[in-house]
Backbone as CSV, one residue per row, in Angstrom:
resi,resn,N_x,N_y,N_z,CA_x,CA_y,CA_z,C_x,C_y,C_z
1,MET,20.862,7.521,121.650,21.810,8.231,122.500,21.882,9.689,122.062
2,LYS,21.877,10.594,123.007,21.954,12.023,122.719,23.349,12.386,122.216
3,SER,23.420,13.431,121.372,24.712,13.916,120.889,25.511,14.540,122.027
4,PHE,26.833,14.425,121.946,27.704,15.025,122.952,29.041,15.356,122.309
5,THR,29.770,16.254,122.927,31.130,16.551,122.489,32.103,15.758,123.331
6,PHE,33.362,15.720,122.896,34.338,14.803,123.500,35.717,15.433,123.478
7,GLU,36.487,15.203,124.539,37.882,15.637,124.566,38.700,14.657,125.400
8,ARG,40.011,14.669,125.184,40.933,13.882,126.004,41.713,14.842,126.886
9,ALA,41.677,14.595,128.184,42.334,15.492,129.138,43.841,15.291,129.123
10,GLY,44.583,16.386,129.362,46.035,16.321,129.401,46.601,16.138,130.784
11,SER,45.829,16.474,131.809,46.269,16.338,133.197,45.032,16.282,134.087
12,PRO,45.162,15.760,135.321,44.012,15.735,136.224,43.440,17.128,136.492
13,ALA,44.321,18.103,136.711,43.844,19.464,136.982,43.105,20.032,135.783
14,GLU,43.616,19.763,134.579,42.949,20.240,133.365,41.582,19.586,133.206
15,ALA,41.509,18.287,133.479,40.234,17.584,133.376,39.205,18.179,134.323
16,ALA,39.614,18.440,135.568,38.697,19.011,136.550,38.255,20.411,136.151
17,ALA,39.196,21.227,135.697,38.870,22.599,135.301,37.897,22.607,134.126
18,ASN,38.141,21.766,133.126,37.268,21.734,131.959,35.885,21.207,132.305
19,ALA,35.820,20.251,133.218,34.526,19.706,133.622,33.679,20.752,134.336
20,SER,34.317,21.646,135.050,33.567,22.682,135.759,33.093,23.794,134.836
21,ARG,33.788,23.968,133.705,33.442,25.057,132.785,32.305,24.705,131.845
22,VAL,32.143,23.418,131.556,31.126,22.994,130.597,29.918,22.439,131.343
23,GLU,28.763,22.971,131.069,27.548,22.511,131.722,27.284,21.047,131.371
24,ASN,26.995,20.246,132.397,26.658,18.836,132.231,27.784,18.042,131.577
25,ALA,29.017,18.313,132.003,30.164,17.519,131.551,30.368,16.344,132.502
26,MET,30.897,15.241,131.963,31.178,14.065,132.779,32.503,13.462,132.355
27,PHE,33.148,12.758,133.299,34.376,12.034,133.007,34.022,10.632,132.510
28,ILE,34.853,10.091,131.639,34.683,8.707,131.214,36.026,7.995,131.283
29,ALA,36.008,6.798,131.861,37.215,5.952,131.939,36.849,4.609,131.329
30,GLY,36.533,3.601,132.154,36.130,2.312,131.613,34.771,2.360,130.939
31,GLY,33.872,3.200,131.467,32.550,3.364,130.869,31.598,2.213,131.103
32,THR,31.938,1.287,132.002,31.125,0.085,132.162,29.732,0.373,132.718
33,ASN,29.539,1.477,133.398,28.235,1.878,133.888,27.687,3.062,133.085
34,LEU,28.551,4.036,132.807,28.112,5.260,132.144,27.529,5.001,130.757
35,LEU,28.160,4.150,129.961,27.671,3.929,128.599,26.281,3.310,128.599
36,ASP,26.022,2.381,129.506,24.674,1.816,129.618,23.660,2.903,129.956
37,LEU,24.017,3.784,130.888,23.101,4.843,131.295,22.872,5.840,130.164
38,MET,23.886,6.085,129.368,23.730,6.979,128.220,22.815,6.361,127.164
39,LYS,22.959,5.073,126.927,22.112,4.405,125.940,20.639,4.466,126.341
40,LEU,20.381,4.401,127.628,19.011,4.468,128.134,18.539,5.904,128.329
41,GLU,19.420,6.872,128.085,19.148,8.309,128.279,18.783,8.623,129.725
42,ILE,19.368,7.836,130.643,19.293,8.193,132.062,20.359,9.233,132.358
43,GLU,21.535,9.054,131.794,22.574,10.083,131.796,22.661,10.663,130.383
44,THR,22.635,11.983,130.300,22.716,12.640,128.992,23.763,13.754,129.036
45,PRO,25.040,13.376,129.198,26.083,14.404,129.268,26.202,15.174,127.958
46,ALA,26.435,16.474,128.090,26.663,17.295,126.903,28.103,17.186,126.434
47,HIS,28.995,16.796,127.362,30.422,16.767,127.045,31.074,15.656,127.850
48,LEU,31.879,14.816,127.189,32.614,13.750,127.860,34.097,14.087,127.860
49,ILE,34.726,13.889,129.013,36.162,14.124,129.155,36.827,12.781,129.430
50,ASP,37.594,12.300,128.459,38.280,11.019,128.561,39.536,11.187,129.417
51,VAL,39.588,10.468,130.537,40.727,10.586,131.450,41.671,9.395,131.354
52,ASN,41.451,8.513,130.388,42.262,7.300,130.298,43.728,7.561,130.015
53,GLY,44.044,8.714,129.413,45.437,9.017,129.106,46.225,9.574,130.268
54,LEU,45.574,9.810,131.392,46.266,10.360,132.558,47.049,9.260,133.274
55,THR,48.119,9.646,133.925,48.980,8.656,134.608,48.427,8.348,135.997
56,LEU,47.245,7.727,136.011,46.569,7.410,137.270,46.310,5.911,137.373
57,ASP,47.189,5.113,136.753,46.966,3.671,136.703,48.044,2.877,137.440
58,LYS,48.647,3.494,138.456,49.719,2.836,139.208,49.253,2.458,140.613
59,ILE,49.837,1.384,141.142,49.657,0.991,142.542,51.016,1.168,143.209
60,GLU,51.110,2.086,144.164,52.399,2.452,144.753,52.342,2.356,146.267
61,GLU,53.450,2.002,146.871,53.537,1.961,148.327,53.686,3.373,148.877
62,THR,53.066,3.626,150.009,53.145,4.931,150.650,54.216,4.929,151.729
63,SER,54.575,6.107,152.188,55.658,6.232,153.175,55.305,5.596,154.516
64,ASP,53.998,5.468,154.815,53.605,4.887,156.104,53.290,3.394,156.009
65,GLY,53.644,2.771,154.868,53.450,1.332,154.737,52.148,0.910,154.102
66,GLY,51.355,1.878,153.620,50.099,1.556,152.958,50.263,1.469,151.454
67,LEU,49.149,1.566,150.735,49.155,1.534,149.275,48.342,2.694,148.722
68,ARG,48.852,3.259,147.638,48.101,4.290,146.911,47.694,3.701,145.566
69,ILE,46.387,3.626,145.349,45.833,2.990,144.161,45.311,4.072,143.236
70,GLY,45.888,4.186,142.050,45.453,5.203,141.109,44.011,5.005,140.684
71,ALA,43.341,6.103,140.357,41.928,6.059,140.005,41.645,5.203,138.786
72,LEU,42.638,5.056,137.905,42.435,4.314,136.662,42.940,2.873,136.721
73,VAL,43.362,2.418,137.874,43.750,1.012,138.016,42.528,0.136,137.752
74,ARG,42.667,-0.816,136.852,41.548,-1.682,136.501,41.287,-2.689,137.616
75,ASN,40.039,-3.057,137.780,39.658,-3.969,138.859,40.412,-5.292,138.794
76,THR,40.631,-5.828,137.596,41.364,-7.083,137.456,42.792,-6.941,137.965
77,ASP,43.459,-5.850,137.583,44.845,-5.635,138.003,44.944,-5.417,139.508
78,LEU,43.981,-4.717,140.073,44.003,-4.472,141.513,43.802,-5.757,142.288
79,ALA,42.858,-6.581,141.863,42.591,-7.840,142.568,43.779,-8.783,142.510
80,ALA,44.566,-8.709,141.421,45.684,-9.642,141.227,47.014,-9.112,141.724
81,ASP,47.069,-7.877,142.201,48.324,-7.318,142.674,48.815,-8.113,143.894
82,PRO,50.055,-8.576,143.894,50.544,-9.406,145.005,50.456,-8.718,146.366
83,ARG,50.670,-7.409,146.403,50.595,-6.685,147.676,49.166,-6.627,148.187
84,VAL,48.213,-6.463,147.281,46.808,-6.449,147.676,46.384,-7.829,148.155
85,MET,46.765,-8.859,147.433,46.404,-10.221,147.822,47.005,-10.605,149.173
86,ARG,48.222,-10.125,149.449,48.907,-10.483,150.700,48.395,-9.690,151.891
87,ASP,48.255,-8.376,151.732,47.982,-7.500,152.873,46.553,-6.983,152.955
88,TYR,45.832,-7.021,151.831,44.472,-6.482,151.795,43.573,-7.487,151.071
89,GLY,43.628,-8.745,151.549,42.892,-9.822,150.894,41.403,-9.550,150.776
90,LEU,40.850,-8.809,151.720,39.432,-8.464,151.669,39.106,-7.720,150.383
91,LEU,39.962,-6.789,149.996,39.741,-6.016,148.781,39.811,-6.908,147.548
92,SER,40.800,-7.765,147.474,40.927,-8.664,146.336,39.704,-9.565,146.211
93,ARG,39.250,-10.121,147.323,38.092,-11.021,147.287,36.821,-10.279,146.894
94,ALA,36.647,-9.063,147.388,35.455,-8.285,147.041,35.426,-7.958,145.555
95,LEU,36.568,-7.587,145.000,36.630,-7.270,143.573,36.270,-8.483,142.721
96,LEU,36.780,-9.649,143.093,36.523,-10.853,142.317,35.082,-11.327,142.455
97,ALA,34.373,-10.840,143.466,32.969,-11.201,143.645,32.051,-10.334,142.790
98,GLY,32.602,-9.298,142.167,31.785,-8.358,141.417,31.844,-8.570,139.922
99,ALA,30.716,-8.362,139.254,30.611,-8.332,137.795,31.165,-9.599,137.148
100,SER,31.740,-9.438,135.947,32.321,-10.554,135.207,33.770,-10.230,134.897
101,GLY,34.530,-11.231,134.448,35.926,-10.998,134.113,36.095,-9.917,133.066
102,GLN,35.229,-9.897,132.061,35.333,-8.895,131.006,35.126,-7.487,131.552
103,LEU,34.129,-7.327,132.417,33.870,-6.009,132.991,34.997,-5.576,133.926
104,ARG,35.528,-6.528,134.715,36.618,-6.174,135.620,37.865,-5.745,134.852
105,ASN,38.023,-6.235,133.634,39.170,-5.831,132.814,39.084,-4.366,132.392
106,LYS,37.874,-3.809,132.357,37.670,-2.425,131.934,37.381,-1.479,133.099
107,ALA,36.681,-1.979,134.106,36.226,-1.126,135.204,37.401,-0.573,136.003
108,THR,37.269,0.660,136.447,38.345,1.340,137.169,38.021,1.494,138.646
109,THR,39.053,1.822,139.413,38.884,2.033,140.852,37.899,3.166,141.130
110,ALA,38.092,4.314,140.481,37.199,5.453,140.707,35.801,5.164,140.192
111,GLY,35.723,4.554,139.014,34.416,4.260,138.452,33.614,3.305,139.303
112,ASN,34.280,2.353,139.938,33.596,1.419,140.818,32.929,2.164,141.972
113,LEU,33.636,3.106,142.550,33.073,3.891,143.649,31.884,4.737,143.217
114,LEU,31.910,5.177,141.951,30.915,6.130,141.466,29.766,5.484,140.710
115,GLN,29.740,4.158,140.617,28.655,3.527,139.869,27.310,3.826,140.507
116,ARG,26.287,3.881,139.662,24.945,4.223,140.128,24.208,2.978,140.625
117,THR,23.145,3.198,141.341,22.347,2.099,141.874,21.791,1.217,140.755
118,ARG,21.521,-0.032,141.081,20.860,-0.932,140.124,19.373,-1.072,140.422
119,CYS,18.802,-0.142,141.118,17.352,-0.152,141.366,16.613,-0.208,140.026
120,PRO,15.705,-1.169,139.829,15.018,-1.282,138.533,14.181,-0.066,138.187
121,TYR,13.709,0.647,139.201,12.907,1.842,138.929,13.777,3.004,138.462
122,PHE,15.043,3.019,138.865,15.990,4.005,138.356,16.240,3.775,136.867
123,TYR,16.298,2.508,136.458,16.581,2.178,135.067,15.347,2.251,134.170
124,ASP,14.160,2.263,134.750,12.927,2.335,133.963,12.479,3.789,133.873
125,THR,12.710,4.404,132.730,12.415,5.841,132.591,10.920,6.146,132.539
126,ASN,10.083,5.114,132.529,8.639,5.329,132.603,8.153,5.427,134.047
127,GLN,9.058,5.170,134.992,8.703,5.197,136.408,9.309,6.435,137.078
128,PRO,8.629,6.990,138.100,9.224,8.119,138.827,10.415,7.668,139.655
129,CYS,11.450,8.489,139.708,12.651,8.173,140.483,13.331,9.468,140.877
130,ASN,13.461,9.692,142.171,14.085,10.924,142.661,15.570,10.990,142.362
131,LYS,16.200,9.843,142.121,17.606,9.854,141.724,17.763,10.360,140.293
132,ARG,16.845,9.912,139.450,16.908,10.279,138.045,16.385,11.687,137.811
133,LYS,15.301,12.042,138.499,14.705,13.367,138.377,14.226,13.802,139.747
134,ALA,14.958,14.717,140.357,14.648,15.154,141.725,13.212,15.653,141.821
135,GLY,12.521,15.159,142.844,11.157,15.609,143.091,10.085,14.838,142.362
136,SER,10.466,13.839,141.557,9.469,13.107,140.769,8.784,12.003,141.566
137,GLY,9.391,11.582,142.684,8.830,10.514,143.496,9.695,9.269,143.450
138,CYS,9.341,8.272,144.251,10.092,7.011,144.326,9.132,5.855,144.114
139,ALA,9.206,5.236,142.924,8.317,4.123,142.606,8.640,2.878,143.419
140,ALA,9.864,2.790,143.939,10.245,1.615,144.723,9.486,1.556,146.044
141,ILE,9.135,2.708,146.590,8.359,2.744,147.829,6.927,2.344,147.497
142,GLY,6.520,1.213,148.001,5.219,0.666,147.648,5.270,-0.251,146.446
143,GLY,6.441,-0.344,145.811,6.621,-1.221,144.666,7.371,-2.478,145.062
144,PHE,8.030,-3.102,144.086,8.807,-4.312,144.349,10.124,-3.896,144.999
145,SER,10.334,-4.297,146.242,11.446,-3.748,147.024,12.381,-4.810,147.595
146,ARG,12.378,-6.003,147.031,13.171,-7.100,147.576,14.653,-6.758,147.658
147,GLN,15.182,-6.051,146.674,16.611,-5.733,146.612,16.972,-4.492,147.424
148,HIS,16.011,-3.807,147.999,16.252,-2.446,148.448,16.740,-2.319,149.890
149,ALA,16.951,-1.072,150.300,17.623,-0.759,151.566,16.743,-1.036,152.778
150,VAL,17.390,-1.486,153.839,16.739,-1.616,155.139,17.347,-0.642,156.154
151,MET,18.452,-0.006,155.784,19.132,0.949,156.663,19.396,2.255,155.901
152,GLY,19.278,3.373,156.604,19.692,4.657,156.057,18.828,5.201,154.951
153,ALA,17.690,4.561,154.649,16.829,5.030,153.572,15.995,6.215,154.052
154,SER,15.241,6.803,153.126,14.400,7.949,153.465,13.088,7.840,152.708
155,GLU,12.207,8.798,152.909,10.939,8.809,152.194,11.113,9.196,150.738
156,ALA,12.333,9.591,150.372,12.610,9.977,148.984,13.290,8.876,148.191
157,CYS,13.900,7.877,148.874,14.668,6.856,148.150,14.994,5.686,149.068
158,ILE,14.841,4.463,148.544,15.210,3.266,149.308,16.185,2.391,148.506
159,ALA,16.938,3.000,147.594,17.897,2.259,146.772,19.113,1.855,147.603
160,THR,19.890,0.911,147.064,21.145,0.501,147.689,22.314,0.824,146.772
161,HIS,23.502,0.909,147.368,24.713,1.090,146.563,25.214,-0.284,146.133
162,PRO,25.600,-0.459,144.851,25.889,-1.802,144.346,27.328,-2.288,144.498
163,SER,28.266,-1.431,144.891,29.684,-1.773,144.817,30.117,-2.794,145.867
164,ASP,30.812,-3.850,145.427,31.477,-4.767,146.358,32.776,-4.143,146.851
165,MET,33.517,-3.518,145.950,34.793,-2.917,146.308,34.632,-1.880,147.418
166,ALA,33.573,-1.095,147.360,33.367,-0.042,148.356,33.161,-0.614,149.752
167,VAL,32.543,-1.792,149.841,32.352,-2.434,151.144,33.711,-2.775,151.750
168,ALA,34.600,-3.342,150.926,35.936,-3.665,151.409,36.698,-2.408,151.816
169,LEU,36.615,-1.368,151.015,37.329,-0.128,151.331,36.821,0.489,152.624
170,ARG,35.530,0.337,152.900,34.980,0.876,154.159,35.566,0.125,155.355
171,ALA,35.681,-1.190,155.247,36.267,-1.963,156.343,37.749,-1.668,156.503
172,LEU,38.415,-1.299,155.403,39.853,-1.028,155.425,40.184,0.426,155.779
173,ASP,39.176,1.259,155.996,39.391,2.673,156.332,40.181,3.402,155.250
174,ALA,39.785,3.207,154.004,40.459,3.855,152.882,40.171,5.353,152.850
175,THR,40.963,6.057,152.054,40.795,7.490,151.833,40.754,7.760,150.334
176,VAL,39.822,8.611,149.912,39.680,8.970,148.494,40.375,10.310,148.261
177,GLU,41.295,10.347,147.310,42.006,11.572,146.965,41.406,12.179,145.697
178,THR,41.271,13.501,145.685,40.670,14.181,144.533,41.439,15.452,144.196
179,VAL,41.147,15.969,142.983,41.618,17.291,142.594,40.402,18.103,142.180
180,ARG,40.380,19.367,142.595,39.267,20.253,142.278,39.586,21.120,141.068
181,PRO,38.571,21.782,140.503,38.799,22.612,139.323,39.831,23.724,139.513
182,ASP,40.008,24.203,140.750,41.004,25.255,140.984,42.398,24.685,141.230
183,GLY,42.543,23.354,141.100,43.850,22.720,141.266,44.151,22.258,142.668
184,THR,43.324,22.610,143.645,43.549,22.158,145.011,43.164,20.685,145.140
185,VAL,43.763,20.014,146.107,43.491,18.593,146.319,42.877,18.401,147.702
186,ARG,42.168,17.316,147.857,41.661,16.989,149.195,41.601,15.482,149.362
187,SER,41.574,15.059,150.630,41.486,13.653,150.996,40.189,13.437,151.761
188,ILE,39.389,12.479,151.322,38.061,12.245,151.888,38.016,10.836,152.485
189,PRO,37.818,10.693,153.782,37.663,9.350,154.353,36.505,8.627,153.680
190,ILE,36.672,7.353,153.389,35.644,6.599,152.690,34.325,6.623,153.463
191,ALA,34.386,6.740,154.775,33.172,6.788,155.580,32.331,8.020,155.270
192,GLU,32.971,9.073,154.765,32.266,10.327,154.477,31.993,10.522,152.993
193,PHE,32.481,9.617,152.150,32.431,9.839,150.711,31.024,9.690,150.125
194,HIS,30.350,8.592,150.449,28.993,8.370,149.954,27.973,8.990,150.911
195,LEU,26.900,9.522,150.336,25.865,10.190,151.114,24.625,9.319,151.248
196,LEU,23.929,9.438,152.373,22.616,8.834,152.512,21.605,9.696,151.757
197,PRO,20.466,9.137,151.352,19.579,9.858,150.440,18.929,11.105,151.017
198,GLY,18.412,11.024,152.258,17.722,12.182,152.817,16.691,12.715,151.833
199,ASP,16.695,14.045,151.661,15.792,14.679,150.694,16.452,14.908,149.343
200,THR,17.729,14.499,149.209,18.467,14.750,147.964,19.144,13.473,147.462
201,PRO,18.375,12.439,147.114,18.991,11.176,146.693,19.773,11.273,145.393
202,HIS,19.558,12.340,144.618,20.340,12.509,143.388,21.783,12.909,143.694
203,ARG,22.062,13.362,144.923,23.433,13.639,145.357,23.950,12.403,146.085
204,GLU,24.849,11.679,145.436,25.276,10.380,145.954,26.624,10.420,146.653
205,THR,27.441,11.418,146.363,28.755,11.560,147.001,28.979,13.012,147.389
206,VAL,30.079,13.256,148.104,30.415,14.615,148.515,31.194,15.368,147.440
207,LEU,31.443,14.748,146.295,32.179,15.420,145.231,31.417,16.651,144.744
208,THR,32.154,17.701,144.456,31.569,18.914,143.915,31.737,18.919,142.396
209,ARG,31.092,19.864,141.746,31.125,19.913,140.285,32.563,19.994,139.765
210,GLY,32.904,19.084,138.881,34.231,19.076,138.278,35.290,18.336,139.072
211,GLU,35.015,17.975,140.291,36.019,17.319,141.131,36.309,15.913,140.610
212,LEU,37.574,15.575,140.490,38.015,14.322,139.887,38.734,13.465,140.912
213,ILE,38.339,12.211,141.037,39.071,11.257,141.885,40.395,10.924,141.210
214,THR,41.479,11.006,141.973,42.799,10.683,141.432,43.379,9.396,142.009
215,ALA,42.962,9.030,143.224,43.514,7.827,143.854,42.675,7.421,145.048
216,VAL,42.894,6.191,145.484,42.365,5.692,146.753,43.558,5.188,147.548
217,THR,43.676,5.622,148.798,44.813,5.245,149.636,44.368,4.296,150.740
218,LEU,45.125,3.229,150.908,44.885,2.273,151.984,45.917,2.488,153.080
219,PRO,45.497,2.490,154.340,46.470,2.638,155.431,47.316,1.393,155.594
220,LYS,48.256,1.462,156.492,49.129,0.326,156.794,48.292,-0.908,157.114
221,PRO,48.667,-2.090,156.628,47.880,-3.308,156.886,47.703,-3.572,158.382
222,VAL,46.529,-4.112,158.722,46.232,-4.420,160.124,46.313,-5.913,160.402
223,GLY,46.669,-6.702,159.377,46.764,-8.139,159.584,45.397,-8.776,159.740
224,GLY,45.353,-9.907,160.409,44.095,-10.592,160.643,43.646,-11.432,159.459
225,THR,42.483,-12.030,159.610,41.877,-12.863,158.579,40.872,-12.041,157.786
226,HIS,41.044,-12.010,156.478,40.190,-11.198,155.612,39.172,-12.091,154.904
227,ILE,37.888,-11.749,155.037,36.814,-12.571,154.477,35.793,-11.673,153.790
228,TYR,35.323,-12.104,152.619,34.216,-11.421,151.949,33.188,-12.467,151.549
229,HIS,31.989,-12.380,152.112,30.896,-13.268,151.769,29.806,-12.450,151.080
230,LYS,29.367,-12.933,149.933,28.332,-12.240,149.158,27.172,-13.198,148.911
231,VAL,25.991,-12.809,149.350,24.782,-13.608,149.148,23.975,-12.956,148.029
232,ARG,23.672,-13.729,146.999,22.984,-13.182,145.827,22.080,-14.239,145.213
233,ASP,21.290,-13.837,144.241,20.294,-14.741,143.671,20.884,-15.783,142.738
234,ARG,22.066,-15.528,142.196,22.732,-16.526,141.376,24.225,-16.457,141.645
235,ALA,24.961,-17.446,141.172,26.348,-17.615,141.592,27.283,-16.541,141.065
236,SER,26.950,-15.899,139.950,27.849,-14.887,139.398,27.056,-13.792,138.703
237,TYR,27.741,-12.678,138.478,27.163,-11.549,137.756,25.805,-11.134,138.322
238,ALA,25.752,-11.003,139.640,24.548,-10.535,140.316,24.970,-9.662,141.482
239,PHE,24.146,-8.677,141.783,24.447,-7.766,142.877,23.983,-8.361,144.199
240,ALA,24.597,-7.902,145.278,24.387,-8.529,146.582,22.999,-8.257,147.145
241,LEU,22.376,-9.297,147.670,21.262,-9.104,148.589,21.829,-8.639,149.926
242,VAL,22.871,-9.329,150.360,23.645,-8.958,151.548,25.080,-9.382,151.298
243,SER,26.023,-8.545,151.634,27.428,-8.945,151.614,28.087,-8.504,152.907
244,ILE,29.076,-9.274,153.321,29.818,-8.981,154.551,31.301,-8.934,154.223
245,GLY,31.946,-7.809,154.530,33.386,-7.699,154.450,33.941,-7.587,155.858
246,ALA,34.800,-8.530,156.238,35.264,-8.567,157.628,36.766,-8.776,157.710
247,ILE,37.354,-8.196,158.743,38.756,-8.436,159.105,38.744,-8.902,160.550
248,MET,39.090,-10.163,160.762,39.027,-10.743,162.096,40.425,-10.966,162.652
249,GLN,40.618,-10.585,163.919,41.899,-10.751,164.596,41.884,-12.018,165.451
250,PRO,43.062,-12.555,165.780,43.133,-13.804,166.556,42.408,-13.731,167.898
251,ASP,42.315,-12.553,168.498,41.653,-12.439,169.805,40.133,-12.316,169.694
252,GLY,39.591,-12.428,168.471,38.142,-12.383,168.291,37.586,-11.018,167.981
253,THR,38.411,-9.993,168.065,37.960,-8.653,167.687,38.038,-8.498,166.174
254,GLY,37.471,-7.437,165.666,37.544,-7.252,164.227,36.728,-6.082,163.721
255,ARG,36.667,-5.997,162.405,35.899,-4.963,161.714,34.919,-5.643,160.772
256,VAL,33.782,-4.996,160.530,32.816,-5.561,159.602,32.060,-4.437,158.897
257,ALA,31.939,-4.553,157.573,31.133,-3.647,156.774,30.137,-4.482,155.989
258,VAL,28.962,-3.930,155.759,27.872,-4.669,155.125,27.455,-3.980,153.832
259,GLY,27.251,-4.764,152.793,26.731,-4.260,151.536,25.332,-4.787,151.276
260,GLY,24.619,-4.159,150.349,23.290,-4.606,149.968,22.175,-4.170,150.899
261,VAL,22.493,-3.371,151.922,21.465,-3.002,152.894,21.216,-1.497,152.974
262,ALA,22.046,-0.692,152.310,21.929,0.760,152.467,22.424,1.481,151.217
263,HIS,22.297,2.783,151.262,22.696,3.670,150.176,24.212,3.793,150.071
264,LYS,24.912,3.233,151.040,26.369,3.275,151.101,26.829,2.035,151.855
265,PRO,28.110,1.670,151.771,28.594,0.567,152.607,28.290,0.855,154.071
266,TRP,27.720,-0.127,154.758,27.201,0.108,156.105,28.149,-0.454,157.151
267,ARG,28.687,0.435,157.966,29.571,0.019,159.050,29.226,0.816,160.298
268,VAL,29.113,0.131,161.436,28.842,0.774,162.720,29.941,0.326,163.672
269,GLU,30.911,1.207,163.914,32.064,0.824,164.722,31.676,0.378,166.122
270,ALA,30.625,0.971,166.685,30.204,0.584,168.029,29.752,-0.881,168.063
271,ALA,29.169,-1.354,166.974,28.724,-2.745,166.923,29.910,-3.703,166.928
272,GLU,31.037,-3.259,166.383,32.220,-4.113,166.318,32.779,-4.428,167.707
273,ALA,32.467,-3.585,168.669,32.918,-3.833,170.033,32.266,-5.090,170.619
274,GLU,31.165,-5.557,169.983,30.456,-6.749,170.446,30.929,-8.020,169.748
275,MET,31.975,-7.922,168.950,32.383,-9.044,168.104,32.633,-10.329,168.899
276,THR,33.241,-10.234,170.053,33.555,-11.439,170.831,32.296,-12.100,171.398
277,ARG,31.166,-11.396,171.372,29.909,-11.957,171.877,29.138,-12.718,170.804
278,GLY,29.580,-12.619,169.565,28.943,-13.400,168.515,28.164,-12.585,167.508
279,ALA,27.668,-13.282,166.482,27.037,-12.631,165.339,25.772,-11.870,165.712
280,LYS,24.960,-12.420,166.594,23.705,-11.749,166.938,23.955,-10.398,167.584
281,ALA,24.900,-10.345,168.507,25.190,-9.086,169.190,25.683,-8.032,168.206
282,VAL,26.525,-8.448,167.264,27.039,-7.501,166.270,25.923,-7.073,165.329
283,ALA,25.128,-8.027,164.853,24.041,-7.711,163.926,23.017,-6.788,164.564
284,ASP,22.735,-6.983,165.842,21.789,-6.092,166.533,22.281,-4.650,166.498
285,GLY,23.594,-4.460,166.675,24.142,-3.117,166.619,24.176,-2.556,165.210
286,LEU,24.518,-3.400,164.242,24.569,-2.951,162.852,23.206,-2.536,162.336
287,LEU,22.165,-3.237,162.766,20.840,-3.061,162.183,19.875,-2.313,163.095
288,ALA,20.396,-1.684,164.122,19.530,-0.907,165.014,18.839,0.195,164.224
289,GLY,17.525,0.280,164.365,16.771,1.296,163.645,16.399,0.914,162.233
290,ALA,16.545,-0.360,161.871,16.229,-0.811,160.519,14.757,-0.563,160.194
291,LYS,14.506,-0.240,158.917,13.137,-0.018,158.438,12.924,-0.828,157.159
292,PRO,12.756,-2.129,157.309,12.561,-2.968,156.127,11.137,-2.862,155.586
293,THR,10.957,-3.274,154.354,9.629,-3.446,153.789,9.215,-4.899,153.987
294,ARG,7.986,-5.221,153.638,7.526,-6.603,153.763,8.365,-7.525,152.893
295,GLU,8.833,-7.020,151.733,9.535,-7.863,150.781,11.019,-8.029,151.078
296,ASN,11.596,-7.103,151.851,13.038,-7.250,152.119,13.365,-7.440,153.589
297,ALA,12.354,-7.728,154.409,12.608,-7.961,155.830,13.515,-9.163,156.052
298,PHE,13.574,-10.072,155.067,14.457,-11.240,155.182,15.925,-10.849,155.282
299,LYS,16.268,-9.625,154.873,17.670,-9.207,154.933,18.186,-9.101,156.366
300,LEU,17.303,-8.830,157.319,17.750,-8.680,158.703,18.289,-9.996,159.257
301,PRO,17.545,-11.087,159.221,18.156,-12.358,159.672,19.271,-12.837,158.743
302,LEU,19.209,-12.446,157.469,20.257,-12.861,156.543,21.596,-12.230,156.904
303,VAL,21.596,-10.983,157.359,22.830,-10.353,157.813,23.427,-11.142,158.969
304,GLU,22.586,-11.516,159.939,23.085,-12.264,161.095,23.627,-13.625,160.678
305,ARG,22.918,-14.329,159.812,23.377,-15.661,159.394,24.674,-15.576,158.601
306,THR,24.762,-14.567,157.724,25.980,-14.411,156.930,27.157,-14.043,157.820
307,LEU,26.931,-13.174,158.786,27.986,-12.810,159.720,28.397,-14.006,160.567
308,SER,27.438,-14.835,160.942,27.760,-16.047,161.706,28.670,-16.966,160.891
309,ALA,28.397,-17.080,159.588,29.248,-17.898,158.720,30.643,-17.307,158.599
310,VAL,30.723,-15.990,158.544,32.021,-15.312,158.475,32.832,-15.589,159.736
311,LEU,32.204,-15.469,160.902,32.911,-15.700,162.157,33.362,-17.158,162.271
312,ALA,32.523,-18.067,161.811,32.898,-19.486,161.859,34.080,-19.758,160.923
313,GLU,34.091,-19.151,159.751,35.217,-19.314,158.812,36.483,-18.744,159.418
314,ALA,36.387,-17.596,160.070,37.573,-16.976,160.676,38.157,-17.874,161.761
315,ARG,37.292,-18.497,162.567,37.762,-19.392,163.628,38.420,-20.634,163.044
316,ALA,37.927,-21.094,161.889,38.435,-22.334,161.292,39.752,-22.156,160.560
317,ARG,40.062,-20.927,160.184,41.300,-20.689,159.461,42.489,-20.754,160.417
318,PRO,43.640,-21.253,159.938,44.826,-21.342,160.811,45.364,-19.961,161.139
């Protein structure tokens, strides 16, 4: 592991300001992804800013009936919060489908959103990867691509985003709150937060240098039946081949976001208008323009089958 300096931030604004002043500074909270990347020298921060002492670990009700989730709320605590379980069951189920109990005890809300891809070529420093080193190439293209993207990919990158929580937040229309180095704050719709790879796959979010996530806000509950189905190679501690996060209403309408198929949680609102026509109609809209490889083409029918199971479960629930 490369040498680095370390400090504990006194406030969110101070953390953001200090991160912008020091070249190659990074924030650390749970560290469940960052420490692994540092050990492999994929991430080599010159300076770490510990934000664990900041008061960003609360779950609070908002004036419009929603919830504000602090950036440092641990995944275990968020999944078990009675308000989340009652009104945002999709989020609770998605969190419990991710990682292991030990990791969920440490992992944070902000860190979950910011985790890096699990593409094996990203983790293998002997292979070219445009995420790891811009312009070096993408070994996954033409390589083993079973886990990789079928939507939104580019000639520079075909990786997928690994977060289960982010899929739920996309279906729930969450908003990400941040503070910038100059002390100003902004609110970013989750739909705009993660970026598709294009020619710059090393840029994964819209965050600017030094910008710190302070909270994630959920709007007023929409009711309905909340379902999260995750298809993976083993029963636990595995990332999704395909996941479906859905909120179904009694009249057959609903929302659906898909994980495991793109560089970001994949949702196409126009496809949701076909919900009453069944899984195939919705899947056709979600996957329009798909560009699978020979090894991951199975994801296209898998999305439809998984969505069909979700719709059947929603109909069967009282």
